[in-house]
C-alpha positions in Angstrom: -150.6 -122.3 -8.2 -147.5 -121.8 -6.1 -146.0 -124.7 -8.1 -146.6 -122.8 -11.3 -144.8 -119.8 -9.9 -141.8 -121.9 -8.8 -141.7 -123.6 -12.3 -141.6 -120.2 -14.0 -138.8 -119.0 -11.8 -136.7 -122.1 -12.2 -137.2 -122.1 -16.0 -136.2 -118.5 -16.7 -134.4 -117.2 -13.7 -132.0 -119.7 -12.2 -128.8 -121.1 -13.9 -126.5 -122.3 -11.1 -123.0 -123.1 -12.3 -122.5 -126.8 -12.9 -120.4 -128.1 -11.4 -120.0 -125.7 -8.5 -116.8 -123.7 -8.6 -115.7 -124.6 -5.1 -115.8 -127.2 -2.3 -116.5 -126.6 1.4 -113.7 -128.3 3.4 -113.7 -128.5 7.2 -110.5 -128.6 9.2 -110.3 -128.2 13.0 -113.8 -126.8 13.1 -113.1 -124.2 10.4 -114.5 -124.2 6.9 -112.7 -123.1 3.7 -113.6 -122.6 0.1 -111.4 -124.9 -1.9 -111.0 -124.0 -5.6 -112.6 -120.6 -5.2 -111.1 -117.6 -7.0 -109.4 -114.9 -5.0 -107.8 -114.5 -1.6 -110.2 -116.8 0.2 -107.9 -117.0 3.2 -109.3 -113.7 4.5 -112.9 -115.0 4.3 -114.9 -116.7 7.0 -117.2 -119.5 5.7 -120.3 -120.7 7.4 -123.2 -123.1 6.5 -126.6 -121.9 7.7 -129.9 -123.6 7.9 -132.9 -121.7 6.5 -136.5 -121.7 7.7 -137.3 -123.9 4.7 -134.8 -126.6 5.8 -132.1 -125.9 3.3 -128.4 -125.4 4.1 -126.7 -122.4 2.4 -123.1 -121.5 2.2 -122.0 -117.9 3.2 -118.7 -116.1 3.0 -117.9 -113.1 5.2 -115.0 -110.7 4.6 -114.0 -108.3 7.4 -112.6 -104.9 6.9 -111.0 -103.4 10.1 -112.0 -99.9 8.9 -115.6 -100.8 8.2 -118.5 -98.8 9.6 -121.1 -100.6 7.4 -121.8 -104.1 6.3 -123.0 -105.1 2.8 -125.2 -108.2 2.3 -124.6 -109.2 -1.4 -127.2 -111.2 -3.4 -125.6 -112.3 -6.6 -126.8 -112.8 -10.2 -128.4 -115.9 -11.6 -125.5 -117.8 -13.0 -122.7 -117.4 -10.5 -121.8 -118.8 -7.2 -119.7 -117.4 -4.3 -116.7 -119.4 -5.4 -116.5 -117.3 -8.6 -117.2 -114.1 -6.7 -114.8 -114.3 -3.8 -112.2 -112.1 -5.4 -114.9 -109.5 -6.3 -116.1 -109.6 -2.7 -112.6 -109.0 -1.4 -112.0 -106.1 -3.8 -115.4 -104.5 -2.9 -114.6 -104.9 0.8 -111.2 -103.3 0.3 -112.3 -100.4 -2.0 -115.5 -99.5 -0.2 -114.1 -100.2 3.3 -117.1 -102.3 4.3 -117.6 -105.8 5.8 -119.2 -107.9 3.2 -121.3 -111.1 3.3 -122.1 -113.1 0.2 -124.2 -116.2 0.1 -125.3 -118.9 -2.3 -129.0 -119.4 -2.9 -130.5 -122.9 -2.3 -129.3 -125.1 -5.1 -126.4 -122.9 -5.9 -122.7 -123.8 -5.2 -122.7 -126.2 -2.3 -126.0 -125.0 -0.9 -128.6 -127.7 -0.6 -132.1 -127.7 -2.0 -133.4 -126.3 -5.3 -133.5 -122.8 -6.6 -136.9 -121.1 -6.2 -138.3 -117.7 -5.5 -139.5 -118.6 -2.1 -136.2 -120.3 -1.2 -134.3 -117.2 -2.1 -136.4 -115.2 0.4 -135.6 -117.7 3.1 -132.0 -117.7 2.1 -131.5 -114.0 2.5 -133.3 -114.0 5.8 -130.9 -116.6 7.1 -127.9 -114.6 6.0 -129.3 -111.5 7.5 -130.0 -113.2 10.8 -126.4 -114.5 10.8 -125.1 -110.9 10.4 -127.1 -109.9 13.5 -126.4 -113.0 15.7 -122.9 -114.1 14.7 -121.2 -110.9 13.6 -123.0 -108.4 15.8 -124.2 -106.2 12.9 -127.1 -103.8 13.5 -129.9 -103.3 11.1 -129.1 -99.6 10.7 -125.6 -100.4 9.6 -126.5 -102.9 6.9 -126.7 -102.2 3.2 -128.5 -104.8 1.0 -127.0 -105.2 -2.5 -128.9 -107.1 -5.2 -127.7 -107.8 -8.7 -130.1 -108.8 -11.4 -132.2 -111.6 -10.0 -130.7 -110.8 -6.6 -132.8 -107.6 -6.6 -135.8 -109.9 -5.8 -134.7 -111.2 -2.4 -133.0 -107.9 -1.7 -136.2 -105.9 -2.0 -138.4 -108.5 -0.4 -136.2 -108.2 2.8 -135.7 -104.4 2.5 -139.4 -103.6 2.5 -139.7 -105.3 5.9 -136.7 -103.5 7.5 -137.4 -99.8 8.1 -134.2 -99.2 10.0 -132.0 -100.5 7.1 -129.2 -98.1 6.2 -129.5 -98.4 2.4 -130.1 -100.6 -0.7 -128.2 -101.0 -3.9 -129.9 -102.4 -7.0 -127.6 -103.5 -9.7 -129.2 -104.2 -13.1 -132.5 -104.9 -11.3 -135.7 -106.3 -12.7 -139.3 -104.9 -12.4 -140.5 -108.5 -12.2 -139.7 -111.8 -13.9 -142.7 -111.5 -16.3 -141.9 -107.9 -17.2 -138.4 -109.0 -18.4 -140.0 -111.2 -21.1 -143.2 -109.3 -21.9 -144.7 -105.9 -21.7 -147.5 -106.1 -19.1 -149.4 -103.4 -17.3 -150.6 -105.4 -14.3 -149.0 -107.6 -11.6 -150.3 -111.1 -11.8 -150.3 -113.8 -9.2 -148.0 -116.1 -11.2 -145.4 -113.5 -11.7 -142.1 -113.7 -9.8 -140.0 -111.1 -8.0 -142.6 -108.4 -8.2 -140.1 -105.6 -7.3 -142.3 -103.0 -8.9 -144.9 -103.5 -6.1 -142.3 -103.7 -3.3 -140.0 -100.8 -4.1 -142.4 -98.1 -2.8 -142.4 -99.8 0.6 -138.7 -99.5 1.1 -138.0 -96.8 3.7 -134.2 -96.3 3.2 -132.1 -94.6 0.5 -131.8 -96.6 -2.7 -129.1 -96.5 -5.3 -129.9 -97.9 -8.7 -127.2 -98.9 -11.2 -128.1 -99.9 -14.7 -126.4 -100.2 -18.1 -128.1 -98.1 -20.7 -127.3 -100.7 -23.4 -128.5 -103.7 -21.3 -129.9 -106.2 -23.8 -131.1 -108.7 -21.2 -132.9 -106.5 -18.6 -133.9 -103.3 -20.4 -132.6 -100.1 -18.9 -136.2 -99.0 -18.4 -136.5 -101.5 -15.5 -133.8 -99.7 -13.5 -135.2 -96.3 -14.4 -138.7 -97.1 -13.4 -137.7 -98.7 -10.1 -135.7 -95.6 -9.3 -138.7 -93.4 -10.1 -140.8 -95.4 -7.7 -138.2 -95.2 -4.9 -139.3 -93.3 -1.8 -135.8 -92.2 -0.7 -133.9 -91.6 -4.0 -130.1 -91.4 -4.2 -128.3 -90.2 -7.4 -128.6 -93.1 -9.8 -125.8 -94.4 -12.0 -126.8 -95.0 -15.6 -123.8 -96.3 -17.5 -123.8 -95.4 -21.1 -122.4 -98.4 -23.1 -122.9 -100.7 -20.1 -124.6 -104.1 -20.7 -126.0 -106.5 -18.2 -122.9 -108.3 -16.9 -120.0 -105.8 -17.5 -120.8 -102.8 -15.3 -117.9 -103.5 -12.9 -115.6 -102.9 -15.8 -116.5 -99.2 -16.0 -114.5 -96.9 -13.7 -117.6 -94.9 -12.7 -119.0 -98.1 -11.1 -116.6 -98.3 -8.2 -116.2 -94.5 -8.1 -120.0 -94.0 -7.6 -120.2 -96.8 -5.1 -117.5 -95.2 -3.0 -119.4 -91.9 -3.1 -122.6 -93.7 -2.1 -120.9 -95.5 0.8 -119.3 -92.3 2.0 -122.7 -90.6 2.0 -124.3 -93.4 3.9 -121.6 -93.3 6.5 -122.2 -89.6 7.1 -126.0 -89.9 7.1 -127.8 -90.4 10.4 -129.1 -94.0 10.9 -132.8 -94.7 11.0 -134.5 -94.6 14.4 -136.8 -97.3 15.8 -139.8 -95.5 14.3 -138.3 -95.8 10.8 -137.3 -92.1 10.5 -134.0 -90.3 10.6 -133.1 -87.1 12.3 -132.7 -85.2 9.0 -135.6 -86.8 7.2 -139.3 -85.8 7.2 -141.0 -88.9 6.1 -144.6 -88.2 5.2 -145.7 -91.8 5.4 -145.0 -93.5 8.8 -143.8 -97.1 8.5 -146.5 -99.8 8.9 -146.6 -101.2 12.4 -146.0 -104.7 11.0 -142.6 -103.7 9.8 -141.2 -103.1 13.3 -137.5 -103.0 13.7 -135.6 -105.9 15.2 -134.1 -105.5 18.6 -130.4 -106.0 18.7 -130.5 -107.9 21.9 -129.4 -111.5 21.3 -132.4 -112.8 23.2 -134.9 -111.1 20.9 -133.3 -112.0 17.6 -135.2 -115.2 17.0 -138.5 -113.5 18.0 -137.7 -110.6 15.7 -137.0 -112.8 12.7 -140.1 -114.9 13.4 -142.3 -111.8 13.6 -141.2 -110.6 10.1 -144.0 -111.0 7.5 -142.8 -113.7 5.2 -143.6 -114.9 1.7 -143.2 -118.5 2.6 -146.8 -119.3 1.9 -147.9 -120.2 -1.6 -149.3 -117.2 -3.4 -152.9 -117.1 -4.1 -154.4 -115.3 -7.1 -155.4 -111.9 -6.1 -158.3 -110.6 -8.2 -157.4 -107.0 -7.3 -154.1 -107.4 -9.1 -155.9 -108.0 -12.4 -157.5 -104.6 -12.2 -156.0 -101.6 -13.9 -153.0 -100.3 -12.0 -153.0 -96.8 -10.7 -150.4 -94.5 -12.4 -147.0 -95.4 -10.9 -146.0 -91.8 -10.7 -148.2 -91.5 -7.6 -145.5 -93.1 -5.6 -143.2 -90.2 -6.4 -145.8 -87.7 -5.2 -146.0 -89.3 -1.8 -142.6 -88.1 -0.8 -139.8 -86.1 -2.4 -136.2 -87.4 -2.1 -134.1 -85.9 0.6 -132.0 -83.1 -0.8 -128.9 -84.4 1.1 -129.0 -87.6 -0.9 -129.7 -86.7 -4.5 -127.2 -84.2 -5.9 -126.8 -84.5 -9.7 -123.1 -83.9 -10.4 -122.3 -82.5 -13.8 -118.8 -84.0 -13.6 -120.3 -87.4 -13.0 -123.4 -87.2 -15.1 -124.7 -90.4 -16.7 -123.7 -89.2 -20.1 -120.2 -88.2 -19.1 -119.1 -91.8 -18.9 -115.6 -93.2 -19.2 -115.3 -96.3 -21.3 -113.5 -99.3 -19.8 -109.8 -99.2 -20.5 -107.3 -102.0 -20.9 -105.3 -100.4 -18.1 -108.4 -99.8 -16.1 -107.1 -100.9 -12.6 -106.8 -104.0 -10.6 -110.5 -104.0 -9.7 -111.7 -103.8 -13.3 -109.2 -106.4 -14.5 -110.4 -108.9 -11.9 -113.9 -108.5 -13.2 -112.9 -109.4 -16.7 -112.4 -113.0 -15.7 -115.6 -113.4 -13.7 -118.8 -114.5 -15.3 -121.4 -112.8 -13.1 -124.6 -114.0 -14.8 -126.0 -115.9 -17.7 -126.8 -113.3 -20.4 -129.5 -115.6 -21.7 -131.2 -115.7 -18.3 -134.6 -114.5 -19.4 -134.5 -115.6 -23.0 -136.7 -118.7 -23.4 -135.5 -121.1 -26.1 -137.1 -124.2 -27.6 -134.9 -126.4 -25.5 -135.9 -124.7 -22.2 -139.6 -124.7 -22.9 
């Protein structure tokens, strides 16, 4: 059964660039991305081993002014060689440290792409942030684009002290991209619709209203199910792979990062000083200790999705109305302030003279726009 799930994921979700856009070269004990776009000299490259035995390539960009660190999970048809310049620009504009990583089977990472491998991949990258770069859970923001929303939410629901999550053109689940279904089935992949209510931290959702790959309704419904809502960004005229071209994209992200810097971090019990959470975090979600000696124990104690999924008869039953998730807890007033001057309908179309950030994105293919469109050759 788990094999069916992996086959479904590989067939419709993963399109690693072939050949990879970069090479990993070692010199005097240091690694570098050769052939990658952008100013890779400022990036630190590492190769990490995951709990499933694969080796993944990560790139880390420091910002001396950073208070927060972003862990970026990219789309389905890009590798970090293509995204290095984007990572550098995001780090500069948002004043954050940023780590990007390639999934198993992507770029120069070993193994094959699969749902379970991506969960192990993001865990390895997260663990590296704690152990190697001294980041703390409460100072980390998880960013997931498209398929990357899957591993992002899988990790986020197990980290109650996480600072925040950004979902960029996210999916409700793999099956829901292709078909209209009312239930979650065991063979579905990236069941974000079931995981998003378990995320304790603020969540920003960004989605193009003209997305013809992952319908805008995916982002909207995920936002509605979010426990800690932040003002979403619905980009009128935005498709699946061009949101970075719109000026409001980077502007809204800056606003979000600034708000997260000013908001109090979560405490060890999963709450914040200014938040009155009605639902206490589950005990199995316990925060990781920052002590280096306890990192391995903390990672091992995390509930994982490594085991093959078994069919759950309860999932075939009729789902309860999803709006019940919204009734459990209202969003914090300090996080969600609709701004008439930055309303979703008051968009600004991308301009030819947009700015350097937007121009960079014009030359980067972030994902395969046919990612979830099965064709005769793929079936």
